[in-house]
PyMOL commands that place a pseudoatom at each C-alpha (Angstrom):
pseudoatom trace, name=CA, resn=UNK, resi=1, chain=A, elem=C, hetatm=0, pos=[-0.017, -0.015, -0.044]
pseudoatom trace, name=CA, resn=UNK, resi=2, chain=A, elem=C, hetatm=0, pos=[1.170, 3.393, -0.897]
pseudoatom trace, name=CA, resn=UNK, resi=3, chain=A, elem=C, hetatm=0, pos=[2.150, 6.002, 1.639]
pseudoatom trace, name=CA, resn=UNK, resi=4, chain=A, elem=C, hetatm=0, pos=[1.087, 8.788, -0.686]
pseudoatom trace, name=CA, resn=UNK, resi=5, chain=A, elem=C, hetatm=0, pos=[-2.555, 9.542, -1.412]
pseudoatom trace, name=CA, resn=UNK, resi=6, chain=A, elem=C, hetatm=0, pos=[-4.057, 11.907, -4.129]
pseudoatom trace, name=CA, resn=UNK, resi=7, chain=A, elem=C, hetatm=0, pos=[-7.707, 13.130, -4.298]
pseudoatom trace, name=CA, resn=UNK, resi=8, chain=A, elem=C, hetatm=0, pos=[-7.598, 13.292, -8.104]
pseudoatom trace, name=CA, resn=UNK, resi=9, chain=A, elem=C, hetatm=0, pos=[-9.956, 14.558, -10.982]
pseudoatom trace, name=CA, resn=UNK, resi=10, chain=A, elem=C, hetatm=0, pos=[-8.600, 13.049, -14.117]
pseudoatom trace, name=CA, resn=UNK, resi=11, chain=A, elem=C, hetatm=0, pos=[-10.295, 15.805, -15.981]
pseudoatom trace, name=CA, resn=UNK, resi=12, chain=A, elem=C, hetatm=0, pos=[-8.268, 18.461, -14.301]
pseudoatom trace, name=CA, resn=UNK, resi=13, chain=A, elem=C, hetatm=0, pos=[-4.719, 19.385, -15.889]
pseudoatom trace, name=CA, resn=UNK, resi=14, chain=A, elem=C, hetatm=0, pos=[-3.435, 20.548, -12.412]
pseudoatom trace, name=CA, resn=UNK, resi=15, chain=A, elem=C, hetatm=0, pos=[-4.491, 17.232, -10.876]
pseudoatom trace, name=CA, resn=UNK, resi=16, chain=A, elem=C, hetatm=0, pos=[-2.978, 15.177, -13.805]
pseudoatom trace, name=CA, resn=UNK, resi=17, chain=A, elem=C, hetatm=0, pos=[0.307, 17.138, -13.432]
pseudoatom trace, name=CA, resn=UNK, resi=18, chain=A, elem=C, hetatm=0, pos=[0.581, 16.606, -9.579]
pseudoatom trace, name=CA, resn=UNK, resi=19, chain=A, elem=C, hetatm=0, pos=[-0.114, 12.630, -10.210]
pseudoatom trace, name=CA, resn=UNK, resi=20, chain=A, elem=C, hetatm=0, pos=[2.526, 12.782, -12.868]
pseudoatom trace, name=CA, resn=UNK, resi=21, chain=A, elem=C, hetatm=0, pos=[5.097, 14.363, -10.508]
pseudoatom trace, name=CA, resn=UNK, resi=22, chain=A, elem=C, hetatm=0, pos=[4.116, 12.053, -7.680]
pseudoatom trace, name=CA, resn=UNK, resi=23, chain=A, elem=C, hetatm=0, pos=[4.894, 9.049, -10.191]
pseudoatom trace, name=CA, resn=UNK, resi=24, chain=A, elem=C, hetatm=0, pos=[8.084, 10.859, -11.424]
pseudoatom trace, name=CA, resn=UNK, resi=25, chain=A, elem=C, hetatm=0, pos=[9.303, 10.251, -7.698]
pseudoatom trace, name=CA, resn=UNK, resi=26, chain=A, elem=C, hetatm=0, pos=[9.029, 6.746, -8.169]
pseudoatom trace, name=CA, resn=UNK, resi=27, chain=A, elem=C, hetatm=0, pos=[5.861, 6.333, -5.998]
pseudoatom trace, name=CA, resn=UNK, resi=28, chain=A, elem=C, hetatm=0, pos=[2.736, 4.787, -7.144]
pseudoatom trace, name=CA, resn=UNK, resi=29, chain=A, elem=C, hetatm=0, pos=[0.140, 6.715, -4.947]
pseudoatom trace, name=CA, resn=UNK, resi=30, chain=A, elem=C, hetatm=0, pos=[-3.213, 5.445, -3.811]
pseudoatom trace, name=CA, resn=UNK, resi=31, chain=A, elem=C, hetatm=0, pos=[-5.479, 7.409, -6.419]
pseudoatom trace, name=CA, resn=UNK, resi=32, chain=A, elem=C, hetatm=0, pos=[-8.977, 8.401, -5.259]
pseudoatom trace, name=CA, resn=UNK, resi=33, chain=A, elem=C, hetatm=0, pos=[-11.260, 9.881, -7.891]
pseudoatom trace, name=CA, resn=UNK, resi=34, chain=A, elem=C, hetatm=0, pos=[-13.103, 11.878, -5.445]
pseudoatom trace, name=CA, resn=UNK, resi=35, chain=A, elem=C, hetatm=0, pos=[-15.971, 12.812, -7.834]
pseudoatom trace, name=CA, resn=UNK, resi=36, chain=A, elem=C, hetatm=0, pos=[-16.799, 8.972, -7.744]
pseudoatom trace, name=CA, resn=UNK, resi=37, chain=A, elem=C, hetatm=0, pos=[-15.644, 8.310, -4.322]
pseudoatom trace, name=CA, resn=UNK, resi=38, chain=A, elem=C, hetatm=0, pos=[-16.085, 11.394, -2.234]
pseudoatom trace, name=CA, resn=UNK, resi=39, chain=A, elem=C, hetatm=0, pos=[-14.215, 11.532, 0.953]
pseudoatom trace, name=CA, resn=UNK, resi=40, chain=A, elem=C, hetatm=0, pos=[-16.404, 11.240, 4.162]
pseudoatom trace, name=CA, resn=UNK, resi=41, chain=A, elem=C, hetatm=0, pos=[-17.194, 14.588, 5.960]
pseudoatom trace, name=CA, resn=UNK, resi=42, chain=A, elem=C, hetatm=0, pos=[-14.585, 13.650, 8.657]
pseudoatom trace, name=CA, resn=UNK, resi=43, chain=A, elem=C, hetatm=0, pos=[-11.811, 12.887, 6.116]
pseudoatom trace, name=CA, resn=UNK, resi=44, chain=A, elem=C, hetatm=0, pos=[-12.660, 16.277, 4.169]
pseudoatom trace, name=CA, resn=UNK, resi=45, chain=A, elem=C, hetatm=0, pos=[-12.359, 18.261, 7.531]
pseudoatom trace, name=CA, resn=UNK, resi=46, chain=A, elem=C, hetatm=0, pos=[-9.159, 16.531, 8.360]
pseudoatom trace, name=CA, resn=UNK, resi=47, chain=A, elem=C, hetatm=0, pos=[-7.702, 17.244, 4.796]
pseudoatom trace, name=CA, resn=UNK, resi=48, chain=A, elem=C, hetatm=0, pos=[-8.519, 20.922, 5.064]
pseudoatom trace, name=CA, resn=UNK, resi=49, chain=A, elem=C, hetatm=0, pos=[-7.230, 21.206, 8.531]
pseudoatom trace, name=CA, resn=UNK, resi=50, chain=A, elem=C, hetatm=0, pos=[-3.953, 19.234, 7.857]
pseudoatom trace, name=CA, resn=UNK, resi=51, chain=A, elem=C, hetatm=0, pos=[-3.357, 21.298, 4.897]
pseudoatom trace, name=CA, resn=UNK, resi=52, chain=A, elem=C, hetatm=0, pos=[-3.801, 24.493, 7.095]
pseudoatom trace, name=CA, resn=UNK, resi=53, chain=A, elem=C, hetatm=0, pos=[-6.641, 25.824, 5.051]
pseudoatom trace, name=CA, resn=UNK, resi=54, chain=A, elem=C, hetatm=0, pos=[-10.123, 27.229, 5.888]
pseudoatom trace, name=CA, resn=UNK, resi=55, chain=A, elem=C, hetatm=0, pos=[-13.157, 25.439, 4.392]
pseudoatom trace, name=CA, resn=UNK, resi=56, chain=A, elem=C, hetatm=0, pos=[-13.525, 28.549, 2.263]
pseudoatom trace, name=CA, resn=UNK, resi=57, chain=A, elem=C, hetatm=0, pos=[-9.906, 28.256, 0.898]
pseudoatom trace, name=CA, resn=UNK, resi=58, chain=A, elem=C, hetatm=0, pos=[-10.807, 24.694, -0.044]
pseudoatom trace, name=CA, resn=UNK, resi=59, chain=A, elem=C, hetatm=0, pos=[-13.791, 25.431, -2.107]
pseudoatom trace, name=CA, resn=UNK, resi=60, chain=A, elem=C, hetatm=0, pos=[-13.539, 25.453, -5.839]
pseudoatom trace, name=CA, resn=UNK, resi=61, chain=A, elem=C, hetatm=0, pos=[-15.546, 28.223, -7.773]
pseudoatom trace, name=CA, resn=UNK, resi=62, chain=A, elem=C, hetatm=0, pos=[-14.918, 27.503, -11.400]
pseudoatom trace, name=CA, resn=UNK, resi=63, chain=A, elem=C, hetatm=0, pos=[-16.967, 24.964, -13.071]
pseudoatom trace, name=CA, resn=UNK, resi=64, chain=A, elem=C, hetatm=0, pos=[-19.007, 24.418, -10.002]
pseudoatom trace, name=CA, resn=UNK, resi=65, chain=A, elem=C, hetatm=0, pos=[-22.462, 25.471, -8.549]
pseudoatom trace, name=CA, resn=UNK, resi=66, chain=A, elem=C, hetatm=0, pos=[-20.741, 27.767, -6.173]
pseudoatom trace, name=CA, resn=UNK, resi=67, chain=A, elem=C, hetatm=0, pos=[-22.295, 30.964, -7.651]
pseudoatom trace, name=CA, resn=UNK, resi=68, chain=A, elem=C, hetatm=0, pos=[-25.778, 29.416, -7.955]
pseudoatom trace, name=CA, resn=UNK, resi=69, chain=A, elem=C, hetatm=0, pos=[-25.670, 28.366, -4.486]
pseudoatom trace, name=CA, resn=UNK, resi=70, chain=A, elem=C, hetatm=0, pos=[-24.614, 31.624, -3.218]
pseudoatom trace, name=CA, resn=UNK, resi=71, chain=A, elem=C, hetatm=0, pos=[-21.636, 30.369, -1.358]
pseudoatom trace, name=CA, resn=UNK, resi=72, chain=A, elem=C, hetatm=0, pos=[-19.792, 33.602, -1.435]
pseudoatom trace, name=CA, resn=UNK, resi=73, chain=A, elem=C, hetatm=0, pos=[-22.237, 34.842, 1.234]
pseudoatom trace, name=CA, resn=UNK, resi=74, chain=A, elem=C, hetatm=0, pos=[-20.318, 35.043, 4.542]
pseudoatom trace, name=CA, resn=UNK, resi=75, chain=A, elem=C, hetatm=0, pos=[-23.536, 33.750, 6.259]
pseudoatom trace, name=CA, resn=UNK, resi=76, chain=A, elem=C, hetatm=0, pos=[-22.486, 30.141, 5.521]
pseudoatom trace, name=CA, resn=UNK, resi=77, chain=A, elem=C, hetatm=0, pos=[-20.527, 28.316, 8.513]
pseudoatom trace, name=CA, resn=UNK, resi=78, chain=A, elem=C, hetatm=0, pos=[-17.741, 26.007, 8.026]
pseudoatom trace, name=CA, resn=UNK, resi=79, chain=A, elem=C, hetatm=0, pos=[-20.164, 23.215, 8.939]
pseudoatom trace, name=CA, resn=UNK, resi=80, chain=A, elem=C, hetatm=0, pos=[-22.646, 24.401, 6.219]
pseudoatom trace, name=CA, resn=UNK, resi=81, chain=A, elem=C, hetatm=0, pos=[-20.048, 24.617, 3.546]
pseudoatom trace, name=CA, resn=UNK, resi=82, chain=A, elem=C, hetatm=0, pos=[-18.775, 21.043, 4.490]
pseudoatom trace, name=CA, resn=UNK, resi=83, chain=A, elem=C, hetatm=0, pos=[-22.466, 20.004, 3.849]
pseudoatom trace, name=CA, resn=UNK, resi=84, chain=A, elem=C, hetatm=0, pos=[-22.564, 21.654, 0.332]
pseudoatom trace, name=CA, resn=UNK, resi=85, chain=A, elem=C, hetatm=0, pos=[-19.322, 19.856, -0.579]
pseudoatom trace, name=CA, resn=UNK, resi=86, chain=A, elem=C, hetatm=0, pos=[-20.714, 16.685, 0.717]
pseudoatom trace, name=CA, resn=UNK, resi=87, chain=A, elem=C, hetatm=0, pos=[-23.680, 17.143, -1.710]
pseudoatom trace, name=CA, resn=UNK, resi=88, chain=A, elem=C, hetatm=0, pos=[-21.789, 18.492, -4.536]
pseudoatom trace, name=CA, resn=UNK, resi=89, chain=A, elem=C, hetatm=0, pos=[-18.137, 17.014, -4.369]
pseudoatom trace, name=CA, resn=UNK, resi=90, chain=A, elem=C, hetatm=0, pos=[-17.065, 19.097, -7.395]
pseudoatom trace, name=CA, resn=UNK, resi=91, chain=A, elem=C, hetatm=0, pos=[-16.993, 22.047, -4.958]
pseudoatom trace, name=CA, resn=UNK, resi=92, chain=A, elem=C, hetatm=0, pos=[-13.841, 20.287, -3.327]
pseudoatom trace, name=CA, resn=UNK, resi=93, chain=A, elem=C, hetatm=0, pos=[-10.806, 22.093, -4.884]
pseudoatom trace, name=CA, resn=UNK, resi=94, chain=A, elem=C, hetatm=0, pos=[-8.146, 19.636, -6.077]
pseudoatom trace, name=CA, resn=UNK, resi=95, chain=A, elem=C, hetatm=0, pos=[-5.855, 17.927, -5.910]
pseudoatom trace, name=CA, resn=UNK, resi=96, chain=A, elem=C, hetatm=0, pos=[-5.380, 17.301, -2.244]
pseudoatom trace, name=CA, resn=UNK, resi=97, chain=A, elem=C, hetatm=0, pos=[-2.300, 15.004, -1.519]
pseudoatom trace, name=CA, resn=UNK, resi=98, chain=A, elem=C, hetatm=0, pos=[-1.263, 13.410, 1.589]
pseudoatom trace, name=CA, resn=UNK, resi=99, chain=A, elem=C, hetatm=0, pos=[2.169, 12.001, 2.237]
pseudoatom trace, name=CA, resn=UNK, resi=100, chain=A, elem=C, hetatm=0, pos=[4.176, 11.296, 5.403]
pseudoatom trace, name=CA, resn=UNK, resi=101, chain=A, elem=C, hetatm=0, pos=[5.540, 14.744, 5.194]
pseudoatom trace, name=CA, resn=UNK, resi=102, chain=A, elem=C, hetatm=0, pos=[2.258, 16.541, 5.068]
pseudoatom trace, name=CA, resn=UNK, resi=103, chain=A, elem=C, hetatm=0, pos=[-1.091, 17.385, 3.322]
pseudoatom trace, name=CA, resn=UNK, resi=104, chain=A, elem=C, hetatm=0, pos=[-1.358, 20.047, 0.652]
pseudoatom trace, name=CA, resn=UNK, resi=105, chain=A, elem=C, hetatm=0, pos=[-3.831, 21.353, -1.853]
pseudoatom trace, name=CA, resn=UNK, resi=106, chain=A, elem=C, hetatm=0, pos=[-1.546, 21.199, -4.718]
pseudoatom trace, name=CA, resn=UNK, resi=107, chain=A, elem=C, hetatm=0, pos=[-2.299, 24.367, -6.633]
pseudoatom trace, name=CA, resn=UNK, resi=108, chain=A, elem=C, hetatm=0, pos=[-0.007, 24.985, -8.541]
pseudoatom trace, name=CA, resn=UNK, resi=109, chain=A, elem=C, hetatm=0, pos=[0.805, 21.219, -9.075]
pseudoatom trace, name=CA, resn=UNK, resi=110, chain=A, elem=C, hetatm=0, pos=[4.520, 21.663, -8.182]
pseudoatom trace, name=CA, resn=UNK, resi=111, chain=A, elem=C, hetatm=0, pos=[3.557, 22.430, -4.507]
pseudoatom trace, name=CA, resn=UNK, resi=112, chain=A, elem=C, hetatm=0, pos=[3.425, 18.482, -4.319]
pseudoatom trace, name=CA, resn=UNK, resi=113, chain=A, elem=C, hetatm=0, pos=[7.247, 18.647, -4.667]
pseudoatom trace, name=CA, resn=UNK, resi=114, chain=A, elem=C, hetatm=0, pos=[7.413, 20.124, -1.054]
pseudoatom trace, name=CA, resn=UNK, resi=115, chain=A, elem=C, hetatm=0, pos=[5.804, 16.894, 0.516]
pseudoatom trace, name=CA, resn=UNK, resi=116, chain=A, elem=C, hetatm=0, pos=[7.088, 13.962, -1.504]
pseudoatom trace, name=CA, resn=UNK, resi=117, chain=A, elem=C, hetatm=0, pos=[9.119, 11.617, 0.504]
pseudoatom trace, name=CA, resn=UNK, resi=118, chain=A, elem=C, hetatm=0, pos=[11.402, 10.797, -2.416]
pseudoatom trace, name=CA, resn=UNK, resi=119, chain=A, elem=C, hetatm=0, pos=[13.063, 13.067, -5.091]
pseudoatom trace, name=CA, resn=UNK, resi=120, chain=A, elem=C, hetatm=0, pos=[12.054, 13.416, -8.681]
pseudoatom trace, name=CA, resn=UNK, resi=121, chain=A, elem=C, hetatm=0, pos=[13.851, 10.714, -10.692]
pseudoatom trace, name=CA, resn=UNK, resi=122, chain=A, elem=C, hetatm=0, pos=[14.196, 12.810, -13.939]
pseudoatom trace, name=CA, resn=UNK, resi=123, chain=A, elem=C, hetatm=0, pos=[12.975, 15.804, -15.818]
pseudoatom trace, name=CA, resn=UNK, resi=124, chain=A, elem=C, hetatm=0, pos=[9.272, 16.613, -15.772]
pseudoatom trace, name=CA, resn=UNK, resi=125, chain=A, elem=C, hetatm=0, pos=[7.356, 19.152, -17.917]
pseudoatom trace, name=CA, resn=UNK, resi=126, chain=A, elem=C, hetatm=0, pos=[3.868, 20.067, -17.289]
pseudoatom trace, name=CA, resn=UNK, resi=127, chain=A, elem=C, hetatm=0, pos=[1.195, 19.649, -19.831]
pseudoatom trace, name=CA, resn=UNK, resi=128, chain=A, elem=C, hetatm=0, pos=[1.346, 23.382, -20.675]
pseudoatom trace, name=CA, resn=UNK, resi=129, chain=A, elem=C, hetatm=0, pos=[5.049, 22.990, -21.556]
pseudoatom trace, name=CA, resn=UNK, resi=130, chain=A, elem=C, hetatm=0, pos=[6.304, 24.555, -18.254]
pseudoatom trace, name=CA, resn=UNK, resi=131, chain=A, elem=C, hetatm=0, pos=[9.653, 22.743, -17.209]
pseudoatom trace, name=CA, resn=UNK, resi=132, chain=A, elem=C, hetatm=0, pos=[9.319, 22.110, -13.408]
pseudoatom trace, name=CA, resn=UNK, resi=133, chain=A, elem=C, hetatm=0, pos=[12.088, 19.518, -12.797]
pseudoatom trace, name=CA, resn=UNK, resi=134, chain=A, elem=C, hetatm=0, pos=[15.387, 19.359, -14.742]
pseudoatom trace, name=CA, resn=UNK, resi=135, chain=A, elem=C, hetatm=0, pos=[17.106, 16.152, -16.089]
pseudoatom trace, name=CA, resn=UNK, resi=136, chain=A, elem=C, hetatm=0, pos=[18.830, 15.677, -12.845]
pseudoatom trace, name=CA, resn=UNK, resi=137, chain=A, elem=C, hetatm=0, pos=[15.541, 15.758, -10.878]
pseudoatom trace, name=CA, resn=UNK, resi=138, chain=A, elem=C, hetatm=0, pos=[15.874, 19.110, -9.303]
pseudoatom trace, name=CA, resn=UNK, resi=139, chain=A, elem=C, hetatm=0, pos=[13.155, 21.725, -9.136]
pseudoatom trace, name=CA, resn=UNK, resi=140, chain=A, elem=C, hetatm=0, pos=[13.628, 24.555, -11.693]
for i in range(1, 140): cmd.bond("trace and resi %d" % i, "trace and resi %d" % (i + 1))
show_as sticks, trace
zoom trace
């Protein structure tokens, strides 16, 4: 069993890049496609807390029902926002990555490099052409 877990959306370029950098470190992570297998409320709250975020910081706006639900209104409590994410998992920003070195919301994707237990094993270029890791496995 892997000691790295990614809450992944394969339709998201940031999530795909993050997953690729995890694999570039020689790690085959546990991949949880959170839209098909949403985390429990307890797990979600722990991910957010461990990443040192607020619930609002963990919300995704683009491509979600955020605006139609009026989630920008400060009246919503953290508990209510967690309920909304539970009903609409697409509201959970991604990708969250959990390793022995910490939990991060990996936006930008190269934030994952700060918490990977093993170094990159070679060059990595993001889908948009941005070089993130050089041929020696060093962050650019």
